[in-house]
N, C-alpha and C positions, 0 to 999 in steps of 0.2 A: 572603362577605357581599355583599349586593346594594347597589350604589351608588345614592344619591339625590343625588349631587353635581351641581351646576349646571355644572361645568367652569370656574368662575371663583373658587370659594372657595379659601381659603388651605390650604396643605399643610404638613406637618411632616416632618422627617427624624429618624428615631430610629436610634441605633447601639447595639448590644450588643457590647462588646469583652470576650468571655468567655475562659475558659482555653484553649480550642482554636481559636477563630476570632473574627474581627470580622465582625459581620453588620449590614447596614443595610437599612432599609425607608423608603420614602416613602409616606405614608398621608394620607388625607383624614379629615374629621370623621365620616364615616359608617363608617369602618373599612375602606375599600377600599384595598388595597395596590397602588400604581401602579408601584412599582419595588422590586427587591430585589437585594442583592449580598452576597457572603461571600468572605473571604480567610482561609486557615488561619494559625494561629500555631504556633510550634515551642517545645517545652519541653525544657530540658536537665537532666540529673541528674549533676552533676560528682562527687558522692559519695553513698553510700547515705542515703536520706531527704531529700536536697536536691532542690529543684525550682526552677528559675530560667528567666527569659526575658530577652531583650534588650528593654528598655522601648521602644526606638526602633521595634521591630516593632509595638507597640501602635498607634502613629500610622501607620506605613506600611500596615499591614493595614486600619486604619480608612479611610485615604485611598482605598485600592484598592476596598474594599467600597462606600464612598459613591459613587465615580465609576461603578462598575458599576450601582448602583441608579438614580442620576440619569440615566444614559444611556437609561433606559427611560421617562423623563418628558419629554414634548414641551415643556411650558411650565414650566421651572425657576423662572421669575419668581414663581410662586405659592408657593414654599417660603418660609415666614415664620420658622421656628424650627428649631433643632437641639437634641436632648437625648441625653445619653450615659447608658447603664447599663453595668455592667462586673463583671468578677470581683472579688469583695470580698477584703479583708485583704491582697491583694498590694500591694507597694509598691516604690518605687525611690528611692534617694538621688541627688540631682542637685546640680550646681554652680549658680552665679549665672546662667549662660547656659542653664540647663535641660538640660544634658548629663548623662547618667548617669555616676556615679562607679564603679559596679560593676553587675553583672547584677541585675535585679529579683528579689526573693524572693517566691515565690508562697504563696497561702493553704495549699496542701497540703504545703508544706515542713515537715519535722518535726525539723529540726536542734536546736531549742531546748528539748528535754526537760528538761535540767538547770535552765534558767531558769524553766520552768513549776514545777518542784519548789521552787525557791528563792523565787520571787516570787508564786506563785499563791495568795494568801491570800483569806480570805473578804472582807476589806476591799476588795481589788482587784476581786473578783467583784461586790461590791455597787456599787462606783463605775462599773465598765465595763459591767455587765450581762452579762458573758461568763464563764461557768465556766472555770476554769483548763484550758487546752488549748493545743496548739501552733498552732492555727489563727490566733488574733489576731496581728497584727504586733507588738504590744507585746513579746512574749517574744523574737521574732527580732531586734528592735531591741536588746534587752538582750544578746542573743548577739553582735551586731555590736559593741556597746560594749566587750565583753570580748575578742573575737577579732580584730576589725578596727577598732580605735579610730580609726585614721587616716582611715577612711571617714567616720565621724560628725564628726570634727574638720573635715573639708573640706566637709561637707554644708551647702548653703545652704537646701534644703528637702527634706523627706521627702514624696513625692507618692504618693497612691493613684492607681489607674488613671484615675479621673475627673479628678483634678487634672492629671495628665499630659496628657490629651487637651484639657482646657480651656486649659492653657498653650500647647499646640501650635496650637490653633485661634483663640484670642483674644489671646494674649500675657499674660493675667492669671494671677496666682498665687492661684487661688480653687478651692475645692471645695464640695460640698454637705455639710451635716451628716449626711445619710443615707449619704453615701459615706465620710466621715471616720470616723464612729462605729465601723464594723466593725474598724478598726485596733486598737481597744482603748485608745485614748488619751483618749476623751471621757467625761466624767461624764454618764451618760444622764439623770439627774434634772435637771441644769441645762442640758444640751446644749452645754456649753462644754468646752474642753480642761481636763483635770485636772492641776494641778501635781504631784500625787503620782504619777500615771501617767507623766507626761513624765519625771520623775526616774528612775523604774525603767527607762524606755527609754533613758536617757542623752541626752535631748534638751533643748534650750532652747525656750522658747515661740516665739521667732522662727524656729525651724527647721520649724514646721508652718504651713500656709497658712491664710488666711482662710476661714471657713465662711459659707455663706448657706443659707437654707432651700430644700428641694426646690421647684422651680417658679418660683423667682425668676430674673429675667433677669440674667445675669452680664455680658454684653457682646456687641456684634456680632462676627461673624467678622472676622478681619483681612482687609484688602483682598486680600492674596496668596492666602489660602485661599478667599475668596469667588470670586475670579476663576478660580482653579484648578478649583473645583467648578461654575462657571457659575451662581452664585447671586447675588441682589441683595446689595449691600454692606451693606444694613441688616438682613440676616438675623441673628437673635440666637441666642446659645447660652443655653439655659435650664438651670438647675441640675438635675442628674439624681439618680440613686440607684443603690444596689447591685443586682446582678441578681436576688437573692432577693426583695427588697422589690418590685422591678419585676415579677417573675413573678407575685406575688400580685395586683398591679393588673391584669396582663394576663389573669388568670383571673377577674377580677371579685370577688376576695375582699377585702372592705372592712369586714366586720362580725364581731364575736365570734360563735362558733358555726359559722362557715365556715372551712374550711382548704384550703390547696393542698398538694399533694405533688409535689415536683419530683424526678423520677427522672433525674437527671443523673449526671455523674462522681461527685459526692456526692449523697446523698439528704436532702432537707429536707422537714419538715412545718412549715407556717407559718400563723399566724392573726393577727388584729388584736386589740388590747386598748386600753382607755382607761387612762391613767395609767401608773405604773411600779412594778412589784413584782418584783424580781429573784428568781430561783429556779434551782436546779441541774436542774430538770426541763425547762428551755429556756434559750435565750440571748435577750437583749432587744436590740432594735435600734431606732434612731430611724426612725419610719414616715414615709412620704410623705403620709399622712393627717394633717393638722394636729392636734397634741396627742396623737397616737396612738403606740403602741409595737407594733412587729412582734415577735411571739414565735415562735421557731423551735426545733425539735429538729433534730439534725444527725447524720448518719453519713457518714464519708468514703468508705466502701465502697459505692458505688452501682453505676452501670453499669460502673464500672471492673472490678468483680468478674466478671460474666459475660463481659466483653470479654477479661479476663485468661485465663479458662478457654478461650474459643474460640481465643485466640492460642496458648496452650501445649498444648492437647489437641485442638483442632478441626482442620478441614481446612486444610492449609497455604496453599492457593491463596486462601482468604478473608482471610488475614492479620488475624484477629480480628473481622472484620465479622459482622453477624448472619447466622445460618444457619437457614433455614426448616426443613431436615430435622431439625436438632438440636432446634428448638423443638417440632416435631411429635412427636418421640420422647419429649421430656420431658413433653409434654402427656398422653401415653399412660400415664405412670407414675402410680400411685395417689397421692392426697393423703397427705402425710407421707413421701413417697419411700421407703416400705416400711422405715421405721426408720432412715433415714440423716438425720442432723441436722447442720446447719452453723452454727457461730458465725462471722459474717461480718466479724470484726474484723481484716482484712488490714492496715489502717492504724491500728490501735489502736481503742479504744472511745470514742465521744463520748457524747451524751445517753443515759442520765443518769449514766453511770459516769465519764466524763472521765478515762480511763486510757490514756495514750499508750504505756505499757509492755506492755500485753497484746497478744495476737495472735489469729489465727484458728484454728479447729479444725473437723475433720469427724469425727463419731462415729457408731458403729453399723454399721461396714462388715461385710457378709456376702458370700459368694461369688456370690450372685445379682445383686448390684448392678452396674449398667452405667454407662457414661459419661452416659447420659441421666438416671439416678438422681442422679448427682453434680451435674449441671447444674441439675436441678430443685431439689435441696436448697439450692444457692446462692441461687436466686431465693426459695425459701421462707424461708431464713434472714434475708435482707434484709427480707422482708415481715413475719416474726415480730418483728424488731427495730422496724419501723415500728408494729406493733400495740402493743408495750410503750410506745413513745414517745407514741403517741396516747392511751393510757390514762393515762399520767403527766401529759400536758398537760391532759386533762380534770380529773384529780384536783387538780392544782396551781391551776388557774384557777377551778374550780367551774362551768365552762361546758361543757355537752354539745355535741358536734359532730354536726350533722345534714346538713351539706353538705360533700362532699369533691370537689375538682377536681384533676385530675392533668395534668401536662405533663412534657416532657423526653424524651430519646431512649429511655428504657426503656419509655415508653408505646406505642412502635411495636409492641411484642410483645403480641399478643392474649393469650397465655398469662399474661404478667405482669399485665396489666390484670385478668384474671379472678381471679388469685391475690389481688390487692389487695382486690377485692370480697368474695371468700370469707373471707379471713383477718380483714379489718377488719369484716366482716359488715355492710356498708353499701353503698349504690349508689355507683359511681364515675363521675363525669363527666370525660371527656377533653376538654382544650382543642383546638378544631379548628384554631387558628392555631399553626403550627410555632414561630414566633419570639415566644414569650409574653413574654419579658423586654423585647424591643424594643417590643412592643405596650404594655407598661406605661409605658415611657419616652415613647411617643407620647401616651398619656393625659395625662401630665404636661405635655408640650409643647402639646397642644391646649387644655388648661385655661389655660395661661399666655397664649395668644393670644386667649382669650375665647370659644372654641368651646363650652365647657362651663362651668357655674357653679362646679364644684369637681371635684377629682380623683376622688372616689368616684363621682360621676355619670358622669364620662368612662369610668372603668374598667368600670362596670356596662353602659354602652352599647356599648363596644367589644368586650367579651368575647364569644367565639363558642364554643359548647360542643356536643359530640356527644351523642347519646342516651345515657342512663346505662347502665352495665353493672351488672346486679343480682347480688347474691350468690346462688349456686345453693342450692336447697333441700337441707338436710341436711349441707352442707359445714362449717358452723360446728361441728356435733357431731363430724365426722371430724377436724377440726383441734384439737379441745379437748385431746386427749391430748398430741400433739406440742407444742402451745403451752404447756401446763402444764410439761412438761419443760424447754422452752426458757427459761421465766421464771427458772429456777434455774441455768441452765447457766453463765453468766458467773461467778457467785459461787463455784460449785463448782470451776471450772477455774482461776480467777484465780491461786492460789498456784503451780500448776504452770507456767502460761504465763509468769509473771514470772521463773521460773528459766531459761526458754529464751531470753529476751531481757532480760538484767539491765541 
């Protein structure tokens, strides 16, 4: 982006504390990034299906990323506000001093399958806006109340990642509604904590922190944090939002008929809606756009799946990192992978099946199939899943999609971007900014300090997009057969897959 900044206007600091890293950018109202930093986070898996982090690392990684970004900014005194975005549904139980009582449990942790079966009623789905699945914290809190009751008994507050960072940076026990809502404890229609949902989680109302709307000023940084970062002591922390909603803002998706596709560890299709109408065709989240609801489809097997393949079957020296030779070989394989079809449910099925018990499958093996066929079939399987979810989203909302913007690590693959255009049969615009979620948080912060009249205007102005990738002529017809078969694959295989992982 080209800067029109005068050199004296105020800046904002945006932090994205995601699953794999904390990333920080310092940005002006024109969208010019003046400094950037990143620090990796480590996830542990102490038992099959468990995924945990040390919540203290959320702050130490954030602190390191922020200091790296600010080191590139000559005049830190221009920084007026800080805004956090973060991995959603992840949470930590802390004592009155803010110290974790156990490891944080992450969004992708699947230990609570029994609790999903027991408590995942239509009533719960209508209240929370979240189809029953192991992703929301609600069911993992219910698991804690059964298996580690002493933890909840000692818990002063259950904090989402945003709340933890706000506590560390301001000393206040506050989060944003858009950050608390993904936990599954909020009645989306009223945007307040639900007594029914808290009871399922085994929590008292005083064990969840105060909520404020996205964009509201929470408090200034503590003197200690401001001095450590070299910022003015009147630098404020603005209420942020989850990384999915923030990614939509960073892509400039603020209206119905526009969608973003985030090809991250998980894969998300998101759009904006007015009002609240829960459905199993999507999950509903409190939007950063006032009065709006963010609708998302969700698959937990995103870039995880090709990375798993490269790690297990690729070149050992790459340790699972992208492989240009493998991409080229897969690109040379015909559409449909010559009859090889993958059901990409390595972590269960989410939208629209919401089936944690199912698993993945690869069908159609013949002797001529190669490693490249297998790899392409994985990418095609994820993309077929996205096509079914997009069709379901359009049918459930009655709104046709004519704008698709993509971001996330998966979009670095030219092959995958072209597959998206061909299978979805629509142009795909890739976001030119790597840290799209942080850009969305910056839009919130800039609106809060008065640089824009509203967050939708800020998002539209800041979004930077590459030229569209068009679907290739004739590819829709070539994919018609495999896609038709794929539409029935889950239902046909479900009984068998359930016997494999009872």
